[in-house]
C-alpha positions as CSV (number, residue, x, y, z in Angstrom):
1,M,0.0,0.0,0.0
2,E,1.2,3.5,-0.6
3,H,-0.1,7.0,0.2
4,T,-0.2,9.7,-2.5
5,T,-0.3,13.4,-2.3
6,D,-0.4,16.0,-5.0
7,I,1.8,19.1,-4.9
8,R,1.4,22.1,-7.2
9,I,4.6,24.1,-8.0
10,Y,4.3,27.8,-7.3
11,Y,6.7,30.7,-8.2
12,E,8.0,30.7,-4.6
13,D,9.3,27.0,-5.2
14,T,11.4,27.9,-8.1
15,D,14.9,29.5,-8.7
16,A,15.6,32.3,-11.2
17,G,15.5,29.9,-14.0
18,G,12.0,28.6,-13.2
19,V,13.2,25.3,-12.0
20,V,12.2,23.9,-8.6
21,Y,15.0,24.7,-6.1
22,H,16.6,21.4,-5.0
23,A,16.0,21.9,-1.2
24,N,12.3,22.3,-1.8
25,Y,12.1,18.5,-2.3
26,I,13.0,18.1,1.4
27,A,10.1,20.4,2.3
28,Y,7.8,18.4,0.0
29,G,8.8,15.3,1.8
30,E,8.0,17.0,5.1
31,R,4.6,18.1,3.8
32,V,3.7,14.6,2.6
33,R,4.6,13.1,6.0
34,A,2.3,15.5,7.7
35,E,-0.5,14.6,5.2
36,F,0.2,10.9,5.8
37,L,-0.2,11.4,9.6
38,R,-3.5,13.2,9.0
39,H,-4.6,10.3,6.8
40,I,-4.1,7.8,9.6
41,G,-5.8,10.1,12.2
42,H,-3.0,12.1,13.7
43,Q,-1.5,15.6,13.2
44,S,2.1,16.6,13.6
45,S,0.9,19.5,15.8
46,T,-0.9,17.1,18.3
47,L,1.4,14.0,18.1
48,A,3.3,15.0,21.2
49,K,0.1,15.5,23.2
50,D,-1.7,12.4,21.8
51,C,1.1,9.9,21.9
52,G,4.0,11.6,23.8
53,V,6.3,11.3,20.7
54,T,7.5,13.2,17.8
55,F,9.7,12.3,14.8
56,V,13.1,13.7,13.9
57,V,15.0,13.2,10.6
58,K,18.2,11.2,11.0
59,H,19.2,10.9,7.4
60,I,18.0,11.9,3.9
61,D,19.1,10.5,0.5
62,I,17.9,12.3,-2.6
63,E,18.3,11.4,-6.1
64,Y,17.2,13.9,-8.8
65,H,16.3,12.5,-12.1
66,K,14.6,15.4,-13.9
67,P,13.5,18.9,-13.0
68,A,10.1,20.3,-12.2
69,F,8.9,23.7,-13.2
70,L,6.5,26.4,-12.3
71,D,2.8,25.2,-12.4
72,D,3.7,21.5,-12.7
73,L,1.5,19.2,-10.7
74,L,3.6,16.6,-8.9
75,T,2.4,13.4,-7.3
76,V,4.3,12.1,-4.3
77,H,4.0,8.3,-3.7
78,T,5.0,7.4,-0.2
79,T,5.8,4.0,1.3
80,I,7.6,2.8,4.4
81,T,10.5,0.6,3.3
82,S,11.6,-0.6,6.7
83,M,10.8,-0.2,10.4
84,K,12.7,-0.9,13.5
85,N,11.9,-0.4,17.2
86,S,12.3,3.4,17.2
87,S,13.0,4.3,13.6
88,F,11.6,3.8,10.1
89,T,12.5,4.7,6.5
90,M,10.1,6.4,4.2
91,H,10.5,6.4,0.4
92,H,9.0,9.4,-1.4
93,Q,8.8,8.9,-5.1
94,I,8.0,12.2,-6.8
95,K,6.4,11.9,-10.3
96,K,5.4,14.4,-12.9
97,N,2.9,13.1,-15.6
98,G,3.7,9.5,-14.3
99,E,7.4,9.8,-14.8
100,I,9.8,9.7,-11.8
101,I,11.6,12.9,-11.3
102,T,13.0,12.6,-7.7
103,D,13.5,9.9,-5.1
104,L,13.8,10.7,-1.3
105,H,14.7,8.1,1.3
106,V,14.2,9.5,4.7
107,V,15.2,7.8,8.0
108,L,13.1,9.1,10.9
109,V,13.5,8.4,14.6
110,C,10.7,8.4,17.1
111,V,11.6,10.4,20.2
112,D,10.1,11.2,23.5
113,A,8.5,14.6,22.9
114,N,10.0,16.1,26.2
115,K,13.4,14.4,26.4
116,L,14.0,14.0,22.7
117,K,15.5,10.6,23.3
118,P,14.7,7.6,21.1
119,V,11.7,5.6,22.1
120,R,9.7,2.7,20.6
121,I,7.2,3.8,18.0
122,P,3.8,3.6,19.7
123,E,1.7,0.6,18.7
124,I,-1.2,2.7,17.4
125,L,1.2,4.3,14.9
126,R,3.2,1.1,14.2
127,A,0.0,-0.7,13.1
128,E,-0.7,2.0,10.5
129,F,3.0,2.3,9.4
130,E,3.0,-1.5,8.7
131,K,0.3,-1.0,6.2
132,L,2.7,1.0,4.1
133,I,5.5,-1.6,4.1
């Protein structure tokens, strides 16, 4: 199973040449993760209150295949490729007109919202994450 989110490219997303600025793909990954959490019944803003945890990025790998431009509509396909006790890896495959333009692999760690120390992913979230593996 995968989760999909559409992202429209606006002027603010592009550089002087009209090409999406490379760092914006990291922001798109963050946006998609927030939408995924909403999809499974949680919000980034209330995750600490509801579950006592938050997620921090440990590592990102990005491979750029082709550029995106102003007014393009991108579709981000998200899966979870692996999950451990306190971390998981998400794969965001960004497509334009069905063609892959960027791949992001993001390792996230579940941490205690107050102490910011790694903790086990709560079962309520783990069950939903497993559906994307």
